[in-house]
C-alpha positions in Angstrom: 31.5 53.1 -20.0 35.3 53.4 -19.7 37.8 50.6 -20.3 38.8 50.8 -16.6 35.2 50.3 -15.6 34.7 47.3 -17.9 37.9 45.8 -16.6 36.7 46.1 -13.0 33.3 44.6 -13.8 35.0 41.7 -15.5 37.4 41.2 -12.6 34.5 41.2 -10.1 32.5 38.7 -12.2 35.5 36.4 -12.4 36.1 36.7 -8.6 32.5 35.8 -7.9 32.7 32.7 -10.0 36.0 31.6 -8.5 34.8 32.2 -4.9 31.3 30.8 -5.5 30.4 28.5 -2.7 30.1 24.9 -3.5 28.6 22.2 -1.3 31.1 19.5 -0.2 29.9 16.2 1.1 32.2 14.0 3.1 30.8 10.5 2.4 32.2 7.9 4.8 30.6 5.1 2.8 29.6 5.7 -0.8 27.5 3.4 -3.0 29.0 2.9 -6.5 25.8 2.0 -8.3 27.5 0.9 -11.5 29.5 -1.8 -9.6 27.1 -2.4 -6.7 29.9 -1.9 -4.2 30.6 0.5 -1.3 33.6 2.8 -1.5 35.1 4.4 1.5 35.9 8.0 2.4 34.8 9.8 -0.8 34.4 13.5 -1.3 31.5 14.8 -3.4 31.6 18.4 -4.7 28.3 19.8 -5.8 28.0 23.0 -7.9 24.9 24.5 -9.5 22.7 21.5 -8.8 25.1 18.9 -10.3 28.0 16.9 -9.1 31.2 18.6 -10.1 33.7 16.0 -8.9 33.9 12.8 -6.8 37.0 11.2 -5.3 39.4 10.8 -2.4 41.2 13.8 -0.9 39.7 16.4 -3.3 40.7 20.0 -2.7 38.0 22.5 -1.8 37.7 26.0 -0.4 37.3 26.7 3.3 34.3 28.9 2.4 32.4 25.9 0.9 29.4 24.5 2.6 30.7 21.3 4.3 28.3 18.5 5.0 29.8 15.8 7.2 28.3 12.4 6.4 31.4 10.5 7.4 29.5 8.1 9.6 26.7 7.5 7.0 26.1 5.5 3.9 25.6 7.8 1.0 23.6 6.7 -2.0 22.1 8.1 -5.2 18.6 9.3 -4.8 16.2 6.3 -4.9 13.6 5.7 -7.7 10.2 4.1 -7.6 9.1 3.2 -11.2 5.4 2.5 -10.4 3.5 4.9 -8.1 0.0 6.4 -7.9 0.4 9.4 -5.8 -3.1 10.8 -6.1 -4.9 7.5 -5.1 -5.6 6.3 -1.6 -8.3 3.6 -1.3 -9.7 2.3 2.0 -7.9 -0.5 3.8 -9.4 -3.9 2.7 -12.3 -2.1 0.8 -11.2 -1.2 -2.7 -13.8 0.8 -4.7 -12.2 2.5 -7.6 -15.4 3.5 -9.3 -16.7 5.1 -6.1 -13.6 7.2 -5.9 -14.4 8.6 -9.4 -17.7 10.0 -8.1 -16.5 11.1 -4.7 -13.1 12.8 -5.5 -12.5 15.6 -7.9 -9.3 16.1 -9.9 -8.3 19.0 -7.6 -8.8 16.9 -4.5 -6.7 14.2 -6.0 -4.0 16.7 -6.9 -3.9 18.0 -3.3 -3.4 14.4 -2.0 -0.7 13.9 -4.7 1.3 16.8 -3.4 1.3 15.3 0.1 2.3 11.9 -1.1 5.0 13.3 -3.4 6.6 15.1 -0.5 6.5 11.8 1.5 8.5 10.1 -1.2 11.0 12.9 -1.4 11.5 13.1 2.4 12.2 9.3 2.4 14.9 9.5 -0.2 13.0 9.0 -3.4 14.2 11.8 -5.6 12.6 10.4 -8.8 9.3 8.6 -9.2 7.3 7.4 -12.2 3.6 8.3 -11.8 2.0 5.6 -13.8 -1.6 6.9 -14.2 -4.9 6.7 -12.4 -4.7 10.4 -11.5 -8.1 11.6 -12.7 -8.0 14.3 -15.4 -4.2 14.8 -15.4 -3.9 15.9 -11.8 -0.2 15.0 -11.7 0.6 17.4 -14.6 -0.3 20.3 -12.3 1.7 18.8 -9.4 4.7 18.7 -11.7 4.1 22.4 -12.6 3.8 23.3 -8.9 7.1 21.6 -8.2 8.9 23.3 -11.1 7.5 26.6 -10.0 8.9 26.1 -6.5 5.5 26.3 -4.9 5.9 22.8 -3.3 8.7 20.3 -3.0 8.6 16.9 -4.5 10.6 14.4 -6.5 11.3 14.5 -10.2 8.2 12.9 -11.7 8.2 10.9 -14.9 4.5 11.0 -15.9 2.3 8.7 -17.9 -0.9 10.7 -18.2 -4.1 8.7 -18.7 -3.7 4.9 -19.2 -4.3 3.7 -22.8 -6.3 0.5 -22.9 -8.8 -1.5 -24.9 -12.5 -0.5 -24.4 -13.3 -0.4 -20.7 -9.9 0.4 -19.3 -9.5 -1.7 -16.2 -13.2 -1.2 -15.1 -15.7 -4.0 -14.7 -19.5 -4.2 -14.4 -20.2 -0.6 -15.4 -23.8 -0.5 -16.7 -24.5 0.8 -20.1 -26.2 4.0 -18.8 -22.8 5.0 -17.5 -20.8 4.0 -20.5 -17.2 5.4 -20.5 -17.4 6.2 -16.8 -13.8 4.9 -16.8 -12.7 7.8 -19.1 -11.9 9.7 -15.9 -8.7 7.7 -15.9 -8.4 5.8 -19.1 -8.4 6.4 -22.9 -10.1 3.7 -24.9 -7.9 2.8 -27.9 -8.7 -0.3 -29.9 -6.7 0.2 -33.1 -3.2 1.4 -33.9 -4.6 4.8 -35.1 -6.5 5.2 -31.9 -3.5 4.3 -29.9 -1.4 6.9 -31.7 -4.0 9.6 -31.1 -4.1 8.7 -27.4 -0.4 9.0 -27.1 -0.5 12.5 -28.7 -3.3 13.5 -26.3 -1.3 12.4 -23.3 1.8 14.3 -24.6 -0.3 17.4 -25.0 -1.3 17.3 -21.3 2.2 16.7 -20.0 3.0 13.0 -20.3 6.7 12.1 -20.5 6.2 8.3 -20.7 3.4 6.1 -22.0 1.5 3.4 -20.1 -0.8 0.8 -21.7 -2.9 -2.0 -20.2 -3.4 -5.3 -21.9 -5.1 -8.5 -20.8 -7.8 -6.9 -18.6 -10.6 -6.0 -21.0 -8.9 -7.1 -24.2 -5.5 -8.2 -25.4 -3.4 -5.9 -27.7 -1.7 -7.6 -30.6 2.0 -7.3 -31.0 1.3 -4.9 -33.9 -0.7 -2.6 -31.5 2.2 -2.5 -29.1 4.7 -1.8 -31.9 2.5 1.0 -33.2 2.6 2.6 -29.7 6.4 2.1 -29.5 7.0 3.6 -32.9 4.8 6.6 -32.2 6.4 7.2 -28.8 9.9 6.9 -30.2 9.3 9.9 -32.4 9.2 12.0 -29.2 11.9 10.1 -27.2 9.2 8.6 -25.0 9.2 5.0 -23.7 6.2 2.7 -23.5 5.6 0.4 -20.6 2.7 -2.0 -20.4 0.6 -3.5 -17.6 0.5 -7.3 -18.4 0.4 -10.4 -16.3 1.7 -13.0 -18.7 0.3 -15.4 -21.3 -0.5 -14.1 -24.8 -0.8 -10.6 -23.5 2.8 -10.7 -22.1 4.2 -12.3 -25.3 2.7 -9.6 -27.5 4.2 -6.9 -25.3 7.6 -8.5 -25.6 7.3 -9.0 -29.4 6.0 -5.5 -29.8 9.2 -4.1 -28.2 7.9 -2.2 -25.2 10.5 -0.8 -22.8 9.0 -2.6 -19.7 6.3 -4.9 -18.4 4.5 -3.8 -15.2 3.6 -6.6 -12.8 4.2 -9.7 -14.9 3.0 -12.0 -12.2 2.4 -14.8 -14.6 5.5 -14.6 -16.8 7.1 -17.9 -17.6 10.8 -18.6 -18.0 10.7 -18.3 -21.8 9.2 -14.9 -21.6 11.7 -13.8 -19.0 14.5 -14.9 -21.2 13.1 -13.0 -24.2 12.9 -10.0 -22.0 16.5 -10.4 -21.1 17.5 -10.8 -24.8 15.5 -7.7 -25.8 16.5 -5.6 -22.8 12.9 -5.3 -21.7 12.6 -4.4 -18.0 10.4 -6.1 -15.4 8.8 -3.7 -12.9 7.5 -6.4 -10.7 5.4 -4.5 -8.1 6.2 -7.4 -5.7 3.5 -7.0 -3.0 4.3 -8.4 0.5 1.7 -10.5 2.3 0.6 -7.3 4.2 0.1 -5.4 1.0 -2.0 -8.2 -0.6 -4.1 -8.5 2.6 -4.7 -4.7 2.6 -6.4 -5.1 -0.8 -9.1 -7.2 0.8 -8.1 -10.8 0.0 -8.2 -13.4 2.7 -5.0 -14.7 4.5 -4.6 -17.8 2.5 -4.9 -16.0 -0.8 -2.5 -13.3 0.3 0.0 -16.0 1.2 -0.4 -17.8 -2.1 -0.1 -14.5 -4.1 3.0 -13.5 -2.2 4.6 -16.9 -2.8 3.9 -16.6 -6.5 5.8 -13.3 -6.6 8.7 -14.7 -4.6 9.0 -17.5 -7.2 8.8 -15.1 -10.2 11.4 -12.8 -8.6 13.8 -15.7 -8.1 13.4 -16.9 -11.7 13.8 -13.4 -13.2 16.9 -12.7 -11.2 18.4 -16.1 -12.0 17.7 -15.7 -15.7 19.1 -12.1 -15.7 15.9 -10.3 -16.7 16.6 -6.6 -16.1 14.5 -5.3 -13.2 13.6 -1.8 -12.0 12.0 -1.2 -8.6 8.3 -0.4 -8.5 5.7 -0.7 -5.8 2.1 0.2 -7.0 0.7 0.7 -3.6 -2.6 2.5 -3.4 -3.7 1.3 0.1 -1.9 2.6 3.1 -1.3 0.0 5.9 -2.6 0.9 9.3 -0.5 3.7 11.0 1.9 3.8 8.0 2.2 6.5 5.3 2.5 5.7 1.6 6.2 5.2 1.4 6.3 3.1 4.6 3.5 1.0 3.1 5.3 0.7 -0.2 8.6 -0.4 1.3 6.9 -3.5 2.7 7.6 -5.0 -0.8 11.2 -5.3 0.3 10.1 -8.3 2.3 9.3 -10.1 -0.9 12.7 -9.2 -2.5 14.4 -10.6 0.7 12.3 -13.7 0.6 13.4 -14.3 -3.0 17.0 -13.9 -1.8 17.9 -11.1 -4.2 21.2 -9.5 -3.1 20.9 -6.1 -1.4 23.3 -4.6 -3.9 21.1 -5.6 -6.8 18.0 -4.3 -5.1 19.8 -0.9 -4.6 20.8 -1.0 -8.3 17.2 -1.6 -9.3 16.3 1.5 -7.3 19.0 3.7 -8.9 21.0 2.9 -12.0 18.7 0.3 -13.5 15.6 2.4 -12.7 17.2 5.3 -14.4 17.9 3.2 -17.5 14.3 2.2 -17.8 13.1 5.8 -17.3 15.6 7.0 -20.0 17.4 9.3 -17.6 20.6 7.3 -17.0 22.8 10.0 -18.6 21.8 12.5 -15.9 20.6 10.5 -12.8 21.0 7.2 -11.1 24.7 7.3 -10.1 26.9 9.7 -8.2 29.3 10.9 -10.9 30.6 14.1 -12.4 28.0 16.0 -14.5 25.1 14.0 -13.0 22.3 15.8 -11.0 23.1 16.0 -7.3 20.3 13.7 -6.2 22.0 12.4 -3.0 20.7 10.7 0.1 22.3 9.2 3.3 21.1 6.5 5.6 22.2 5.6 9.1 23.0 1.9 8.5 24.6 -0.2 5.7 22.0 -1.2 3.2 24.3 -3.9 1.8 24.0 -5.7 5.1 20.2 -5.3 5.2 18.3 -3.5 2.4 15.7 -2.4 4.9 18.3 0.1 6.1 17.1 2.4 3.3 14.3 3.2 5.7 16.8 5.1 7.9 17.1 8.1 5.6 18.3 11.2 7.4 19.7 13.4 4.6 18.1 14.2 1.2 19.5 16.4 -1.5 17.6 17.0 -4.8 19.5 18.7 -7.6 21.8 20.3 -5.2 19.1 21.6 -2.8 19.1 20.2 0.7 15.6 18.9 1.4 16.3 17.1 4.7 19.3 17.1 7.0 18.5 15.6 10.4 22.0 16.1 11.7 22.0 19.8 10.9 
């Protein structure tokens, strides 16, 4: 090959790079997740799946792909830190054990692809699949997304749930011992916990979930053993716990988060603040509780309890990340629409809309360990960008009006196109 030919090839390669088409988003209203405020008339330049630059009056090429969102409110992609995409139980008739016998792992995976797409289409570009997905169904869903066979959000995945003997089952007769192993790993000692973590990692887990307080309470030393083991591989541990001794042991053991925490007292919430432990409150609305089969009075009482806990956590300053935990769809609503009913509880607790948005973006990213690459709209971050029709700082329920979704620079939805 001659020097002249090499020069021409180099020139052509340079020209292609210089003239490569970027995507330019004109954001009329832009949510600054770090500060919880809306900025006006920002330009976002996206290149190779990431945000290249953000600012006012940025220069760009006429050949770039221009997306005009000047009349929209532009936000980082939303995150839900507690989902079960492969589960859908009947309205007011929960029968988990029956699902184990009636639904195969492959069927659960097919459902999960549908629900995952619902989350993405509605602006959730990242979710944490927290378990209860049969024999690692979500691991294959993640592979399918990465292979480009289906579209779905980025999934942080827990694998099977690690718990004391029995998982979260009850009343299983001895002839069907370990029936629950379809979704749980029994682990009653630190060594068993470590082994369970390694098994989950082998099958694709990128976070670890434990359960305490249902069929046994883990000691603080058990939690710490899990945290230390997970830390070796840069994984975080989150634990299902309601409160009481179980909650205290989780906090003392140094987990990254507590799921639910319905019974946490103020002292525990303060300890969580001091240690930087997140609360993923899964704050069901009245309708969500009722869907699970409880009567009206019980649903009201449970919802009031969550409103109180949310108020106390916010006042104390406990870090919170948004999570829903919905496994029962409400009549005529899909999974995301059913999940977003929890916003009613946040509003009843008088949590500012800006904080709720932060709990769904930058704070969720911090809990998930992805805050260096997702959760804000800044240079070098993945271009996970959504737009809604109305100002969510005036009413957080405006996040239901998503009309534009971009994940890692790829346009998933653009209703105005």
